[in-house]
All heavy atoms as a GROMACS GRO file, in nm:
protein
  612
    1ILE      N    1   2.383  -2.514   0.145
    1ILE     CA    2   2.252  -2.507   0.210
    1ILE      C    3   2.271  -2.501   0.362
    1ILE      O    4   2.200  -2.426   0.428
    1ILE     CB    5   2.165  -2.628   0.170
    1ILE    CG1    6   2.126  -2.616   0.022
    1ILE    CG2    7   2.039  -2.632   0.255
    1ILE    CD1    8   2.046  -2.733  -0.029
    2GLN      N    9   2.365  -2.577   0.414
    2GLN     CA   10   2.387  -2.578   0.559
    2GLN      C   11   2.435  -2.441   0.609
    2GLN      O   12   2.396  -2.396   0.716
    2GLN     CB   13   2.487  -2.687   0.598
    2GLN     CG   14   2.429  -2.826   0.582
    2GLN     CD   15   2.530  -2.934   0.616
    2GLN    OE1   16   2.650  -2.907   0.628
    2GLN    NE2   17   2.480  -3.056   0.631
    3ALA      N   18   2.518  -2.375   0.530
    3ALA     CA   19   2.565  -2.242   0.568
    3ALA      C   20   2.449  -2.143   0.570
    3ALA      O   21   2.438  -2.059   0.660
    3ALA     CB   22   2.673  -2.194   0.472
    4ARG      N   23   2.362  -2.154   0.471
    4ARG     CA   24   2.245  -2.066   0.464
    4ARG      C   25   2.153  -2.092   0.583
    4ARG      O   26   2.101  -1.998   0.644
    4ARG     CB   27   2.171  -2.088   0.332
    4ARG     CG   28   2.045  -2.007   0.316
    4ARG     CD   29   2.076  -1.861   0.290
    4ARG     NE   30   1.951  -1.790   0.266
    4ARG     CZ   31   1.923  -1.671   0.314
    4ARG    NH1   32   2.011  -1.605   0.385
    4ARG    NH2   33   1.809  -1.614   0.290
    5ASN      N   34   2.131  -2.220   0.615
    5ASN     CA   35   2.049  -2.254   0.730
    5ASN      C   36   2.109  -2.199   0.859
    5ASN      O   37   2.036  -2.149   0.945
    5ASN     CB   38   2.031  -2.406   0.741
    5ASN     CG   39   1.934  -2.460   0.638
    5ASN    OD1   40   1.858  -2.385   0.577
    5ASN    ND2   41   1.935  -2.590   0.618
    6ALA      N   42   2.239  -2.208   0.873
    6ALA     CA   43   2.306  -2.158   0.993
    6ALA      C   44   2.290  -2.006   1.002
    6ALA      O   45   2.265  -1.951   1.111
    6ALA     CB   46   2.453  -2.196   0.991
    7THR      N   47   2.301  -1.938   0.888
    7THR     CA   48   2.284  -1.793   0.886
    7THR      C   49   2.141  -1.755   0.926
    7THR      O   50   2.119  -1.664   1.006
    7THR     CB   51   2.315  -1.737   0.746
    7THR    OG1   52   2.448  -1.773   0.711
    7THR    CG2   53   2.299  -1.587   0.740
    8LEU      N   54   2.045  -1.827   0.869
    8LEU     CA   55   1.904  -1.800   0.901
    8LEU      C   56   1.875  -1.830   1.048
    8LEU      O   57   1.801  -1.756   1.114
    8LEU     CB   58   1.812  -1.881   0.811
    8LEU     CG   59   1.808  -1.838   0.664
    8LEU    CD1   60   1.725  -1.936   0.582
    8LEU    CD2   61   1.754  -1.697   0.650
    9GLN      N   62   1.934  -1.938   1.100
    9GLN     CA   63   1.914  -1.974   1.241
    9GLN      C   64   1.970  -1.864   1.333
    9GLN      O   65   1.908  -1.828   1.432
    9GLN     CB   66   1.979  -2.109   1.272
    9GLN     CG   67   1.934  -2.171   1.402
    9GLN     CD   68   1.785  -2.204   1.404
    9GLN    OE1   69   1.726  -2.240   1.303
    9GLN    NE2   70   1.724  -2.188   1.520
   10ALA      N   71   2.085  -1.812   1.297
   10ALA     CA   72   2.145  -1.704   1.377
   10ALA      C   73   2.058  -1.580   1.371
   10ALA      O   74   2.039  -1.510   1.472
   10ALA     CB   75   2.285  -1.674   1.325
   11GLU      N   76   2.003  -1.551   1.254
   11GLU     CA   77   1.914  -1.435   1.239
   11GLU      C   78   1.788  -1.451   1.322
   11GLU      O   79   1.743  -1.358   1.389
   11GLU     CB   80   1.879  -1.418   1.091
   11GLU     CG   81   1.805  -1.290   1.060
   11GLU     CD   82   1.778  -1.275   0.911
   11GLU    OE1   83   1.861  -1.318   0.829
   11GLU    OE2   84   1.672  -1.218   0.878
   12ILE      N   85   1.733  -1.571   1.322
   12ILE     CA   86   1.613  -1.599   1.403
   12ILE      C   87   1.644  -1.582   1.551
   12ILE      O   88   1.567  -1.520   1.625
   12ILE     CB   89   1.560  -1.742   1.374
   12ILE    CG1   90   1.498  -1.748   1.235
   12ILE    CG2   91   1.458  -1.784   1.480
   12ILE    CD1   92   1.463  -1.888   1.188
   13SER      N   93   1.758  -1.632   1.595
   13SER     CA   94   1.797  -1.620   1.735
   13SER      C   95   1.813  -1.473   1.775
   13SER      O   96   1.771  -1.432   1.883
   13SER     CB   97   1.927  -1.695   1.762
   13SER     OG   98   1.908  -1.833   1.743
   14ALA      N   99   1.875  -1.394   1.688
   14ALA     CA  100   1.895  -1.253   1.716
   14ALA      C  101   1.760  -1.180   1.725
   14ALA      O  102   1.739  -1.097   1.814
   14ALA     CB  103   1.981  -1.189   1.608
   15LYS      N  104   1.667  -1.214   1.636
   15LYS     CA  105   1.536  -1.150   1.637
   15LYS      C  106   1.456  -1.191   1.761
   15LYS      O  107   1.386  -1.108   1.820
   15LYS     CB  108   1.460  -1.182   1.509
   15LYS     CG  109   1.527  -1.121   1.386
   15LYS     CD  110   1.430  -1.090   1.278
   15LYS     CE  111   1.499  -1.038   1.155
   15LYS     NZ  112   1.526  -0.898   1.156
   16LYS      N  113   1.467  -1.316   1.801
   16LYS     CA  114   1.400  -1.361   1.922
   16LYS      C  115   1.454  -1.289   2.045
   16LYS      O  116   1.378  -1.248   2.133
   16LYS     CB  117   1.415  -1.512   1.941
   16LYS     CG  118   1.324  -1.594   1.853
   16LYS     CD  119   1.338  -1.743   1.881
   16LYS     CE  120   1.246  -1.824   1.794
   16LYS     NZ  121   1.259  -1.969   1.818
   17ALA      N  122   1.586  -1.271   2.050
   17ALA     CA  123   1.647  -1.200   2.162
   17ALA      C  124   1.599  -1.055   2.164
   17ALA      O  125   1.568  -1.000   2.271
   17ALA     CB  126   1.799  -1.206   2.152
   18ARG      N  127   1.591  -0.993   2.049
   18ARG     CA  128   1.545  -0.854   2.039
   18ARG      C  129   1.398  -0.844   2.082
   18ARG      O  130   1.360  -0.752   2.154
   18ARG     CB  131   1.563  -0.804   1.896
   18ARG     CG  132   1.513  -0.664   1.872
   18ARG     CD  133   1.605  -0.559   1.934
   18ARG     NE  134   1.555  -0.427   1.901
   18ARG     CZ  135   1.541  -0.330   1.987
   18ARG    NH1  136   1.577  -0.346   2.112
   18ARG    NH2  137   1.493  -0.214   1.950
   19LEU      N  138   1.317  -0.939   2.041
   19LEU     CA  139   1.176  -0.942   2.079
   19LEU      C  140   1.162  -0.955   2.230
   19LEU      O  141   1.081  -0.885   2.292
   19LEU     CB  142   1.103  -1.055   2.008
   19LEU     CG  143   0.955  -1.075   2.044
   19LEU    CD1  144   0.874  -0.951   2.007
   19LEU    CD2  145   0.900  -1.198   1.977
   20GLU      N  146   1.238  -1.043   2.291
   20GLU     CA  147   1.235  -1.060   2.436
   20GLU      C  148   1.276  -0.931   2.507
   20GLU      O  149   1.216  -0.892   2.607
   20GLU     CB  150   1.326  -1.175   2.479
   20GLU     CG  151   1.269  -1.312   2.453
   20GLU     CD  152   1.361  -1.422   2.501
   20GLU    OE1  153   1.425  -1.405   2.607
   20GLU    OE2  154   1.367  -1.525   2.433
   21GLU      N  155   1.378  -0.865   2.454
   21GLU     CA  156   1.425  -0.740   2.513
   21GLU      C  157   1.316  -0.633   2.508
   21GLU      O  158   1.290  -0.565   2.607
   21GLU     CB  159   1.550  -0.691   2.438
   21GLU     CG  160   1.606  -0.560   2.487
   21GLU     CD  161   1.720  -0.512   2.399
   21GLU    OE1  162   1.791  -0.595   2.341
   21GLU    OE2  163   1.736  -0.389   2.390
   22ILE      N  164   1.252  -0.621   2.393
   22ILE     CA  165   1.146  -0.521   2.377
   22ILE      C  166   1.027  -0.556   2.466
   22ILE      O  167   0.972  -0.470   2.535
   22ILE     CB  168   1.103  -0.510   2.230
   22ILE    CG1  169   1.216  -0.449   2.147
   22ILE    CG2  170   0.975  -0.429   2.215
   22ILE    CD1  171   1.194  -0.455   1.998
   23THR      N  172   0.988  -0.682   2.469
   23THR     CA  173   0.875  -0.727   2.549
   23THR      C  174   0.901  -0.705   2.697
   23THR      O  175   0.811  -0.664   2.772
   23THR     CB  176   0.845  -0.875   2.521
   23THR    OG1  177   0.822  -0.893   2.381
   23THR    CG2  178   0.722  -0.921   2.596
   24LYS      N  179   1.023  -0.729   2.740
   24LYS     CA  180   1.060  -0.713   2.880
   24LYS      C  181   1.047  -0.567   2.923
   24LYS      O  182   1.012  -0.537   3.037
   24LYS     CB  183   1.204  -0.762   2.902
   24LYS     CG  184   1.251  -0.753   3.044
   24LYS     CD  185   1.388  -0.815   3.062
   24LYS     CE  186   1.488  -0.750   2.969
   24LYS     NZ  187   1.625  -0.796   2.988
   25ASN      N  188   1.073  -0.475   2.832
   25ASN     CA  189   1.069  -0.332   2.864
   25ASN      C  190   0.928  -0.273   2.860
   25ASN      O  191   0.910  -0.157   2.897
   25ASN     CB  192   1.159  -0.254   2.769
   25ASN     CG  193   1.306  -0.284   2.793
   25ASN    OD1  194   1.346  -0.314   2.905
   25ASN    ND2  195   1.385  -0.276   2.688
   26LEU      N  196   0.830  -0.350   2.817
   26LEU     CA  197   0.693  -0.300   2.816
   26LEU      C  198   0.644  -0.287   2.960
   26LEU      O  199   0.659  -0.377   3.041
   26LEU     CB  200   0.600  -0.395   2.740
   26LEU     CG  201   0.621  -0.406   2.590
   26LEU    CD1  202   0.528  -0.511   2.531
   26LEU    CD2  203   0.597  -0.273   2.523
   27THR      N  204   0.586  -0.172   2.992
   27THR     CA  205   0.538  -0.151   3.127
   27THR      C  206   0.394  -0.198   3.143
   27THR      O  207   0.351  -0.231   3.252
   27THR     CB  208   0.546  -0.002   3.167
   27THR    OG1  209   0.472   0.075   3.072
   27THR    CG2  210   0.691   0.044   3.167
   28VAL      N  211   0.318  -0.198   3.034
   28VAL     CA  212   0.178  -0.239   3.038
   28VAL      C  213   0.156  -0.342   2.927
   28VAL      O  214   0.192  -0.317   2.812
   28VAL     CB  215   0.085  -0.117   3.016
   28VAL    CG1  216  -0.060  -0.158   3.021
   28VAL    CG2  217   0.114  -0.009   3.119
   29PRO      N  218   0.097  -0.455   2.960
   29PRO     CA  219   0.069  -0.555   2.855
   29PRO      C  220  -0.027  -0.500   2.749
   29PRO      O  221  -0.107  -0.410   2.778
   29PRO     CB  222   0.003  -0.670   2.932
   29PRO     CG  223   0.033  -0.647   3.075
   29PRO     CD  224   0.056  -0.500   3.092
   30ALA      N  225  -0.016  -0.552   2.630
   30ALA     CA  226  -0.098  -0.504   2.518
   30ALA      C  227  -0.247  -0.513   2.548
   30ALA      O  228  -0.323  -0.422   2.516
   30ALA     CB  229  -0.064  -0.581   2.391
   31ALA      N  230  -0.290  -0.622   2.609
   31ALA     CA  231  -0.433  -0.639   2.639
   31ALA      C  232  -0.483  -0.529   2.732
   31ALA      O  233  -0.594  -0.477   2.715
   31ALA     CB  234  -0.458  -0.776   2.701
   32GLU      N  235  -0.401  -0.490   2.828
   32GLU     CA  236  -0.439  -0.383   2.920
   32GLU      C  237  -0.448  -0.249   2.847
   32GLU      O  238  -0.538  -0.170   2.871
   32GLU     CB  239  -0.337  -0.374   3.034
   32GLU     CG  240  -0.373  -0.275   3.141
   32GLU     CD  241  -0.495  -0.315   3.223
   32GLU    OE1  242  -0.522  -0.436   3.234
   32GLU    OE2  243  -0.564  -0.225   3.274
   33THR      N  244  -0.355  -0.226   2.755
   33THR     CA  245  -0.357  -0.103   2.676
   33THR      C  246  -0.484  -0.096   2.591
   33THR      O  247  -0.550   0.008   2.585
   33THR     CB  248  -0.233  -0.095   2.586
   33THR    OG1  249  -0.117  -0.098   2.669
   33THR    CG2  250  -0.232   0.032   2.502
   34VAL      N  251  -0.519  -0.206   2.528
   34VAL     CA  252  -0.640  -0.210   2.445
   34VAL      C  253  -0.763  -0.184   2.532
   34VAL      O  254  -0.852  -0.107   2.494
   34VAL     CB  255  -0.652  -0.346   2.372
   34VAL    CG1  256  -0.788  -0.362   2.307
   34VAL    CG2  257  -0.541  -0.359   2.269
   35LYS      N  258  -0.768  -0.246   2.648
   35LYS     CA  259  -0.881  -0.228   2.740
   35LYS      C  260  -0.894  -0.080   2.780
   35LYS      O  261  -1.004  -0.025   2.783
   35LYS     CB  262  -0.860  -0.315   2.864
   35LYS     CG  263  -0.974  -0.313   2.961
   35LYS     CD  264  -0.945  -0.407   3.078
   35LYS     CE  265  -1.054  -0.401   3.182
   35LYS     NZ  266  -1.026  -0.488   3.296
   36THR      N  267  -0.782  -0.016   2.808
   36THR     CA  268  -0.782   0.125   2.846
   36THR      C  269  -0.831   0.211   2.730
   36THR      O  270  -0.912   0.303   2.749
   36THR     CB  271  -0.642   0.170   2.889
   36THR    OG1  272  -0.600   0.090   3.000
   36THR    CG2  273  -0.639   0.315   2.927
   37HIS      N  274  -0.784   0.182   2.610
   37HIS     CA  275  -0.825   0.261   2.492
   37HIS      C  276  -0.975   0.246   2.465
   37HIS      O  277  -1.042   0.343   2.430
   37HIS     CB  278  -0.744   0.220   2.369
   37HIS     CG  279  -0.607   0.278   2.369
   37HIS    ND1  280  -0.564   0.369   2.277
   37HIS    CD2  281  -0.502   0.260   2.453
   37HIS    CE1  282  -0.440   0.404   2.302
   37HIS    NE2  283  -0.400   0.338   2.408
   38ILE      N  284  -1.027   0.126   2.483
   38ILE     CA  285  -1.170   0.103   2.462
   38ILE      C  286  -1.251   0.183   2.563
   38ILE      O  287  -1.350   0.247   2.528
   38ILE     CB  288  -1.204  -0.047   2.468
   38ILE    CG1  289  -1.148  -0.118   2.345
   38ILE    CG2  290  -1.354  -0.070   2.480
   38ILE    CD1  291  -1.157  -0.268   2.348
   39LYS      N  292  -1.207   0.184   2.689
   39LYS     CA  293  -1.276   0.262   2.792
   39LYS      C  294  -1.273   0.410   2.757
   39LYS      O  295  -1.374   0.481   2.769
   39LYS     CB  296  -1.215   0.240   2.929
   39LYS     CG  297  -1.290   0.314   3.038
   39LYS     CD  298  -1.214   0.319   3.167
   39LYS     CE  299  -1.287   0.395   3.275
   39LYS     NZ  300  -1.346   0.521   3.239
   40LEU      N  301  -1.156   0.459   2.713
   40LEU     CA  302  -1.145   0.600   2.675
   40LEU      C  303  -1.236   0.634   2.557
   40LEU      O  304  -1.295   0.742   2.554
   40LEU     CB  305  -1.000   0.635   2.643
   40LEU     CG  306  -0.904   0.635   2.763
   40LEU    CD1  307  -0.761   0.651   2.715
   40LEU    CD2  308  -0.941   0.743   2.862
   41LEU      N  309  -1.248   0.543   2.462
   41LEU     CA  310  -1.337   0.566   2.348
   41LEU      C  311  -1.483   0.573   2.393
   41LEU      O  312  -1.560   0.656   2.344
   41LEU     CB  313  -1.319   0.457   2.242
   41LEU     CG  314  -1.195   0.470   2.156
   41LEU    CD1  315  -1.176   0.345   2.071
   41LEU    CD2  316  -1.203   0.593   2.067
   42HIS      N  317  -1.521   0.484   2.486
   42HIS     CA  318  -1.657   0.489   2.539
   42HIS      C  319  -1.683   0.622   2.609
   42HIS      O  320  -1.788   0.684   2.591
   42HIS     CB  321  -1.682   0.373   2.637
   42HIS     CG  322  -1.705   0.242   2.570
   42HIS    ND1  323  -1.819   0.214   2.496
   42HIS    CD2  324  -1.631   0.130   2.566
   42HIS    CE1  325  -1.812   0.091   2.450
   42HIS    NE2  326  -1.698   0.037   2.490
   43ASP      N  327  -1.587   0.666   2.690
   43ASP     CA  328  -1.600   0.796   2.759
   43ASP      C  329  -1.614   0.909   2.658
   43ASP      O  330  -1.699   0.997   2.673
   43ASP     CB  331  -1.480   0.821   2.851
   43ASP     CG  332  -1.476   0.726   2.969
   43ASP    OD1  333  -1.576   0.656   2.996
   43ASP    OD2  334  -1.370   0.720   3.036
   44TYR      N  335  -1.529   0.906   2.556
   44TYR     CA  336  -1.534   1.009   2.451
   44TYR      C  337  -1.671   1.010   2.384
   44TYR      O  338  -1.731   1.116   2.364
   44TYR     CB  339  -1.424   0.984   2.347
   44TYR     CG  340  -1.443   1.064   2.221
   44TYR    CD1  341  -1.405   1.198   2.216
   44TYR    CD2  342  -1.500   1.007   2.108
   44TYR    CE1  343  -1.424   1.273   2.101
   44TYR    CE2  344  -1.519   1.081   1.993
   44TYR     CZ  345  -1.481   1.214   1.990
   44TYR     OH  346  -1.501   1.287   1.877
   45ASN      N  347  -1.722   0.892   2.349
   45ASN     CA  348  -1.852   0.885   2.281
   45ASN      C  349  -1.964   0.936   2.371
   45ASN      O  350  -2.057   1.003   2.324
   45ASN     CB  351  -1.881   0.743   2.234
   45ASN     CG  352  -1.801   0.707   2.112
   45ASN    OD1  353  -1.766   0.792   2.032
   45ASN    ND2  354  -1.769   0.579   2.097
   46ASP      N  355  -1.957   0.906   2.501
   46ASP     CA  356  -2.058   0.957   2.594
   46ASP      C  357  -2.055   1.110   2.599
   46ASP      O  358  -2.160   1.176   2.594
   46ASP     CB  359  -2.036   0.900   2.735
   46ASP     CG  360  -2.070   0.752   2.746
   46ASP    OD1  361  -2.141   0.700   2.656
   46ASP    OD2  362  -2.026   0.689   2.844
   47ILE      N  363  -1.935   1.166   2.608
   47ILE     CA  364  -1.921   1.312   2.613
   47ILE      C  365  -1.970   1.375   2.483
   47ILE      O  366  -2.038   1.477   2.482
   47ILE     CB  367  -1.776   1.351   2.644
   47ILE    CG1  368  -1.741   1.309   2.787
   47ILE    CG2  369  -1.753   1.500   2.624
   47ILE    CD1  370  -1.593   1.315   2.819
   48LYS      N  371  -1.934   1.312   2.371
   48LYS     CA  372  -1.976   1.363   2.241
   48LYS      C  373  -2.128   1.360   2.228
   48LYS      O  374  -2.189   1.456   2.179
   48LYS     CB  375  -1.912   1.280   2.129
   48LYS     CG  376  -1.943   1.329   1.990
   48LYS     CD  377  -1.875   1.245   1.885
   48LYS     CE  378  -1.915   1.288   1.745
   48LYS     NZ  379  -1.860   1.201   1.643
   49ASP      N  380  -2.190   1.252   2.275
   49ASP     CA  381  -2.336   1.242   2.270
   49ASP      C  382  -2.402   1.352   2.353
   49ASP      O  383  -2.502   1.413   2.310
   49ASP     CB  384  -2.384   1.105   2.321
   49ASP     CG  385  -2.351   0.993   2.224
   49ASP    OD1  386  -2.320   1.021   2.107
   49ASP    OD2  387  -2.357   0.875   2.268
   50ILE      N  388  -2.345   1.380   2.470
   50ILE     CA  389  -2.399   1.488   2.554
   50ILE      C  390  -2.384   1.622   2.482
   50ILE      O  391  -2.478   1.702   2.480
   50ILE     CB  392  -2.328   1.490   2.691
   50ILE    CG1  393  -2.368   1.366   2.771
   50ILE    CG2  394  -2.363   1.616   2.768
   50ILE    CD1  395  -2.284   1.342   2.895
   51GLY      N  396  -2.268   1.645   2.423
   51GLY     CA  397  -2.245   1.770   2.350
   51GLY      C  398  -2.342   1.786   2.235
   51GLY      O  399  -2.397   1.895   2.214
   52GLN      N  400  -2.364   1.679   2.161
   52GLN     CA  401  -2.457   1.687   2.049
   52GLN      C  402  -2.599   1.712   2.097
   52GLN      O  403  -2.677   1.784   2.034
   52GLN     CB  404  -2.450   1.560   1.964
   52GLN     CG  405  -2.324   1.552   1.882
   52GLN     CD  406  -2.315   1.425   1.801
   52GLN    OE1  407  -2.368   1.321   1.839
   52GLN    NE2  408  -2.246   1.432   1.688
   53GLY      N  409  -2.633   1.652   2.211
   53GLY     CA  410  -2.765   1.677   2.269
   53GLY      C  411  -2.783   1.823   2.308
   53GLY      O  412  -2.889   1.883   2.284
   54LEU      N  413  -2.678   1.881   2.367
   54LEU     CA  414  -2.684   2.022   2.406
   54LEU      C  415  -2.696   2.112   2.284
   54LEU      O  416  -2.774   2.208   2.284
   54LEU     CB  417  -2.561   2.060   2.488
   54LEU     CG  418  -2.553   1.998   2.628
   54LEU    CD1  419  -2.417   2.027   2.691
   54LEU    CD2  420  -2.666   2.050   2.715
   55VAL      N  421  -2.620   2.081   2.180
   55VAL     CA  422  -2.628   2.160   2.057
   55VAL      C  423  -2.769   2.148   1.998
   55VAL      O  424  -2.826   2.247   1.951
   55VAL     CB  425  -2.520   2.116   1.955
   55VAL    CG1  426  -2.546   2.179   1.819
   55VAL    CG2  427  -2.382   2.152   2.005
   56GLY      N  428  -2.826   2.029   2.004
   56GLY     CA  429  -2.963   2.010   1.956
   56GLY      C  430  -3.063   2.093   2.034
   56GLY      O  431  -3.155   2.152   1.977
   57MET      N  432  -3.045   2.099   2.166
   57MET     CA  433  -3.134   2.179   2.250
   57MET      C  434  -3.122   2.328   2.218
   57MET      O  435  -3.222   2.400   2.210
   57MET     CB  436  -3.104   2.154   2.397
   57MET     CG  437  -3.143   2.014   2.444
   57MET     SD  438  -3.084   1.975   2.611
   57MET     CE  439  -3.175   2.090   2.709
   58ILE      N  440  -2.998   2.374   2.199
   58ILE     CA  441  -2.976   2.515   2.164
   58ILE      C  442  -3.040   2.546   2.029
   58ILE      O  443  -3.106   2.649   2.011
   58ILE     CB  444  -2.825   2.549   2.163
   58ILE    CG1  445  -2.769   2.538   2.305
   58ILE    CG2  446  -2.801   2.687   2.106
   58ILE    CD1  447  -2.616   2.544   2.311
   59ALA      N  448  -3.021   2.454   1.932
   59ALA     CA  449  -3.078   2.475   1.799
   59ALA      C  450  -3.230   2.482   1.806
   59ALA      O  451  -3.292   2.569   1.743
   59ALA     CB  452  -3.034   2.363   1.705
   60GLU      N  453  -3.288   2.394   1.884
   60GLU     CA  454  -3.434   2.394   1.897
   60GLU      C  455  -3.482   2.522   1.965
   60GLU      O  456  -3.580   2.584   1.922
   60GLU     CB  457  -3.479   2.273   1.979
   60GLU     CG  458  -3.629   2.259   1.990
   60GLU     CD  459  -3.669   2.135   2.066
   60GLU    OE1  460  -3.591   2.038   2.068
   60GLU    OE2  461  -3.778   2.136   2.124
   61ASN      N  462  -3.410   2.566   2.066
   61ASN     CA  463  -3.446   2.688   2.139
   61ASN      C  464  -3.439   2.810   2.047
   61ASN      O  465  -3.524   2.898   2.054
   61ASN     CB  466  -3.352   2.705   2.258
   61ASN     CG  467  -3.393   2.819   2.349
   61ASN    OD1  468  -3.408   2.931   2.305
   61ASN    ND2  469  -3.410   2.788   2.477
   62ARG      N  470  -3.339   2.814   1.961
   62ARG     CA  471  -3.322   2.927   1.870
   62ARG      C  472  -3.405   2.914   1.743
   62ARG      O  473  -3.419   3.009   1.666
   62ARG     CB  474  -3.175   2.942   1.829
   62ARG     CG  475  -3.084   2.986   1.940
   62ARG     CD  476  -2.946   3.009   1.884
   62ARG     NE  477  -2.848   3.044   1.984
   62ARG     CZ  478  -2.720   3.067   1.958
   62ARG    NH1  479  -2.675   3.057   1.833
   62ARG    NH2  480  -2.638   3.098   2.055
   63GLY      N  481  -3.452   2.792   1.717
   63GLY     CA  482  -3.528   2.768   1.596
   63GLY      C  483  -3.441   2.763   1.471
   63GLY      O  484  -3.483   2.807   1.364
   64VAL      N  485  -3.319   2.710   1.485
   64VAL     CA  486  -3.226   2.699   1.372
   64VAL      C  487  -3.184   2.554   1.356
   64VAL      O  488  -3.210   2.470   1.442
   64VAL     CB  489  -3.101   2.789   1.391
   64VAL    CG1  490  -3.141   2.935   1.398
   64VAL    CG2  491  -3.022   2.748   1.514
   65ARG      N  492  -3.117   2.529   1.245
   65ARG     CA  493  -3.066   2.393   1.221
   65ARG      C  494  -2.937   2.372   1.299
   65ARG      O  495  -2.862   2.466   1.326
   65ARG     CB  496  -3.038   2.372   1.072
   65ARG     CG  497  -3.162   2.381   0.984
   65ARG     CD  498  -3.130   2.366   0.836
   65ARG     NE  499  -3.014   2.446   0.799
   65ARG     CZ  500  -2.910   2.400   0.730
   65ARG    NH1  501  -2.910   2.276   0.686
   65ARG    NH2  502  -2.810   2.479   0.700
   66ILE      N  503  -2.911   2.247   1.332
   66ILE     CA  504  -2.789   2.211   1.406
   66ILE      C  505  -2.665   2.248   1.325
   66ILE      O  506  -2.567   2.298   1.379
   66ILE     CB  507  -2.789   2.061   1.442
   66ILE    CG1  508  -2.898   2.034   1.545
   66ILE    CG2  509  -2.654   2.017   1.494
   66ILE    CD1  510  -2.918   1.887   1.578
   67GLY      N  511  -2.671   2.229   1.195
   67GLY     CA  512  -2.558   2.263   1.108
   67GLY      C  513  -2.520   2.409   1.117
   67GLY      O  514  -2.402   2.445   1.110
   68GLU      N  515  -2.618   2.495   1.134
   68GLU     CA  516  -2.591   2.638   1.148
   68GLU      C  517  -2.515   2.666   1.277
   68GLU      O  518  -2.425   2.750   1.280
   68GLU     CB  519  -2.722   2.717   1.145
   68GLU     CG  520  -2.791   2.716   1.011
   68GLU     CD  521  -2.927   2.785   1.014
   68GLU    OE1  522  -2.946   2.876   1.097
   68GLU    OE2  523  -3.014   2.746   0.934
   69LEU      N  524  -2.551   2.594   1.382
   69LEU     CA  525  -2.479   2.612   1.510
   69LEU      C  526  -2.337   2.561   1.499
   69LEU      O  527  -2.245   2.620   1.556
   69LEU     CB  528  -2.552   2.541   1.624
   69LEU     CG  529  -2.678   2.609   1.675
   69LEU    CD1  530  -2.740   2.529   1.788
   69LEU    CD2  531  -2.648   2.750   1.723
   70TYR      N  532  -2.319   2.450   1.430
   70TYR     CA  533  -2.183   2.399   1.411
   70TYR      C  534  -2.096   2.506   1.345
   70TYR      O  535  -1.982   2.527   1.385
   70TYR     CB  536  -2.184   2.272   1.327
   70TYR     CG  537  -2.222   2.145   1.401
   70TYR    CD1  538  -2.232   2.025   1.333
   70TYR    CD2  539  -2.246   2.145   1.538
   70TYR    CE1  540  -2.266   1.908   1.399
   70TYR    CE2  541  -2.280   2.029   1.604
   70TYR     CZ  542  -2.290   1.911   1.534
   70TYR     OH  543  -2.322   1.795   1.600
   71GLU      N  544  -2.150   2.570   1.244
   71GLU     CA  545  -2.076   2.677   1.176
   71GLU      C  546  -2.048   2.791   1.272
   71GLU      O  547  -1.936   2.844   1.278
   71GLU     CB  548  -2.154   2.727   1.055
   71GLU     CG  549  -2.162   2.630   0.941
   71GLU     CD  550  -2.254   2.680   0.829
   71GLU    OE1  551  -2.296   2.797   0.832
   71GLU    OE2  552  -2.284   2.599   0.740
   72GLU      N  553  -2.147   2.829   1.350
   72GLU     CA  554  -2.130   2.940   1.446
   72GLU      C  555  -2.023   2.909   1.551
   72GLU      O  556  -1.943   2.994   1.585
   72GLU     CB  557  -2.264   2.966   1.517
   72GLU     CG  558  -2.257   3.078   1.618
   72GLU     CD  559  -2.390   3.100   1.691
   72GLU    OE1  560  -2.496   3.070   1.633
   72GLU    OE2  561  -2.385   3.148   1.806
   73PHE      N  562  -2.021   2.784   1.597
   73PHE     CA  563  -1.926   2.745   1.700
   73PHE      C  564  -1.792   2.698   1.641
   73PHE      O  565  -1.701   2.661   1.716
   73PHE     CB  566  -1.983   2.635   1.789
   73PHE     CG  567  -2.101   2.679   1.871
   73PHE    CD1  568  -2.214   2.599   1.882
   73PHE    CD2  569  -2.101   2.801   1.938
   73PHE    CE1  570  -2.321   2.639   1.959
   73PHE    CE2  571  -2.209   2.841   2.015
   73PHE     CZ  572  -2.320   2.760   2.024
   74GLY      N  573  -1.780   2.697   1.509
   74GLY     CA  574  -1.656   2.656   1.445
   74GLY      C  575  -1.630   2.507   1.451
   74GLY      O  576  -1.517   2.462   1.454
   75VAL      N  577  -1.738   2.429   1.451
   75VAL     CA  578  -1.726   2.284   1.456
   75VAL      C  579  -1.760   2.228   1.319
   75VAL      O  580  -1.863   2.263   1.261
   75VAL     CB  581  -1.823   2.225   1.562
   75VAL    CG1  582  -1.816   2.074   1.564
   75VAL    CG2  583  -1.794   2.284   1.698
   76GLY      N  584  -1.674   2.141   1.268
   76GLY     CA  585  -1.702   2.076   1.141
   76GLY      C  586  -1.802   1.963   1.159
   76GLY      O  587  -1.820   1.911   1.269
   77LEU      N  588  -1.867   1.923   1.052
   77LEU     CA  589  -1.965   1.816   1.062
   77LEU      C  590  -1.901   1.682   1.097
   77LEU      O  591  -1.968   1.592   1.148
   77LEU     CB  592  -2.044   1.804   0.931
   77LEU     CG  593  -2.132   1.925   0.898
   77LEU    CD1  594  -2.198   1.905   0.762
   77LEU    CD2  595  -2.238   1.946   1.006
   78LYS      N  596  -1.772   1.667   1.073
   78LYS     CA  597  -1.702   1.543   1.104
   78LYS      C  598  -1.643   1.543   1.246
   78LYS      O  599  -1.591   1.444   1.291
   78LYS     CB  600  -1.591   1.517   1.003
   78LYS     CG  601  -1.643   1.487   0.865
   78LYS     CD  602  -1.532   1.453   0.770
   78LYS     CE  603  -1.587   1.422   0.633
   78LYS     NZ  604  -1.480   1.386   0.538
   79ASP      N  605  -1.649   1.655   1.315
   79ASP     CA  606  -1.593   1.665   1.450
   79ASP      C  607  -1.682   1.597   1.552
   79ASP      O  608  -1.794   1.578   1.541
   79ASP     CB  609  -1.575   1.813   1.491
   79ASP     CG  610  -1.461   1.877   1.414
   79ASP    OD1  611  -1.373   1.806   1.366
   79ASP    OD2  612  -1.464   2.001   1.404
   0.00000   0.00000   0.00000
């Protein structure tokens, strides 16, 4: 049992050293990365909302459904 414990302890030490090495090489902390991604998602959603509004205006002007414009512009309904 003592040999097994020693082996496991050495493995834990090696993994901790590897974790420290990887963490040290990070240029941006995880929280900052998440904050940046959330901001980018908000920007994307704002742009998408504007685009959908414009497509709606074009559809209304032409008297067609929005889905028809999506097909014309090559945009899928999930895009």
